[in-house]
N, C-alpha and C positions, 0 to 999 in steps of 0.2 A: 504494500500500500504506500502511496506517495505521501510526502509530508502535507501537501495541500489537502489530500483526501482525509488525512488524519485530523487536520485543523477543521475541516468542514464537519466531520462527525463530532468533534468536541464542541464546536459552536452550536451545532444542531442537537447536541446531546442533552438538552434541558428536559427535565421531567415536566410533562404538561401540567402537573400539579404544583411545581415549584419553579423558581426562577434561577436556580443554580445550574450551571453547566456541569456536565459529567466529563471528567478527564479520562481519556482512554489511551492505552499504549497501542499505537498503530500496528506494531509488529505482532502484538497479541491478537488483535482483531484479524490481521492477515492470516495468522496461524489458525484461528478458529475457522475462517472462511475455507481455507484449504483442507483442514481436517474434516469439517462437516461435508464439504463437497466430495471428499474421498469416501465417506460413508454412503452418500447418495450413489456414487459410482458403483460401489460394491452391491448396492440394491438394484442396480440396473439402469440408473439414469445416465445418459451420456455425459462425458466429462465437462464439456463447455457449459451446457445447460445447468449442470450441478454447481459449477463455480459461480455462474451468474445468479442462480437462485440463492446460494449461500451469501453472496455479496449483498443482494437486496434484503435478505432476511436480517443481516447484520447492520444495515443502515437504519438510523433512528426514524427517518421519515418513511421508510419502506418503499421509497421511490428513488430512482436514479435515471439519468439520461444515458443514451448510448455512449456518449463521450465520457461520462463519469465512470460507467462500467468498464470501458476500455482502459481508462487511466488506472483505476483501482486494481484491475486484474492483469494489466499489461497485455491486452489482447486487441486484435484488429476489429474495426467496425463490422467487417463481414462475420467474424466469429460471434460478436455480440448479436448481430441480426439473426444468425442461424440458431443461436441458443434461445433467444427470446421467442422466435417462431415456434420452436419445440415446446417451450414452457407455456406459451399461450394455448397451444393445441391441447395440452394436458391439464389446462385450467389451473396452473400454478402461479401465473402472473397475468396481469392485464396491461393493456396499453392505454395511455391517456395522452391527449394533446395538451400542450401548454397553451393557455389562453393567449390569443394573438400571435401565435408562433406555429411554424410547421414542425417544430421539434416535438418528439414524443418522449414521454416519461414512462418507465416501466414500473409497475407497482406490485408488491406482494401484499396480500391482505392478511389480517389476523386469522381469518378463517380459511386460509389456503388449503390446509389439510382436509378440512370438511369438504370444500369445493372439489378438490382433486379426487377424493374418495367417492363422493356422490356422483361425479361425472362417470365413474367406472360402472355405475349401475346399468347404464345403457349398453355398455360393452358386455357386461355379464348377461344381460337379457339376450343380446344377439348370439352369444356363445350358447346359451341354453337352447335357443331356437335351432341352431345348427346341430347341437348334440342330439336333440329330439329327432331331427331328420336322420341323423346318423344311426341312431338306435333302430328307427323304423327300417332304414335301408339295409342294415347289417343283420337285423333280427336280434331281439333281446336275449335269445337263448344261445347265441354264438359267443365265443370268448371275447371277440372285439365288441360285439353289441353290449355284453355285460360290462366291459371296461368303460364304454361310453355312457352307459346307464349310471354307473357309479360316479363318473365325472360329472354328469348332469345333476345327480343328487347332491354332490358336493357344492356345485355352483348355486343350486336352488337354496341350499342351507346358508351359504355365504351371503346371498342376496337378502334373505330374511334377517340374518344377524346384523348385516350392515345397517339396515333400516332401524333396527332396535338400538344399536350402538349409537347411531347418529342422534336419535331422539334423546337418549341418556346424556350424550355429550352436550347438546344444546342446553339442557337443564343444568348440568354441572358448570358449563361455561358461564351461564348467567349467575350462578351462585358465586363463582370465583371472581368474575370480572364485571358483573352487572350487565344490564342491557345497553346496547349502543344507541 
């Protein structure tokens, strides 16, 4: 992270409930971004989107421009663009126009995990449909049909559980952080 980026985070690091600025070690922030990005990569997120997401998550405002991301991560505008495109497709970030400018800001929301998981529901539904067709095509009594039926049952279970978990999370989030 550059010194300028570190200064920006310190000056923007004020707690909304207080007027005191929060001092941060830019190297520690950079280490966090790279470490968390590495964890996301291990979970299957491509490397550049993982780094961009971690940098957005670590910024106090939750928003950065392409130039700011490029500077903080020392990556090209093309790398930022590709990473943001991926992250927007999987509902982990959103794009916003700066008023009166053509410049876009990229935002990570407090509920990004909720959004990312709930967007998976549509994917799971499509998989369930395809698996049902597979069971019908292969026959439920065949080894392959049985394997597909078990996979289908798993995704039906996951789909039901995600809905229940998300309802519990909304209630817990309100208890912990209040309503927005």
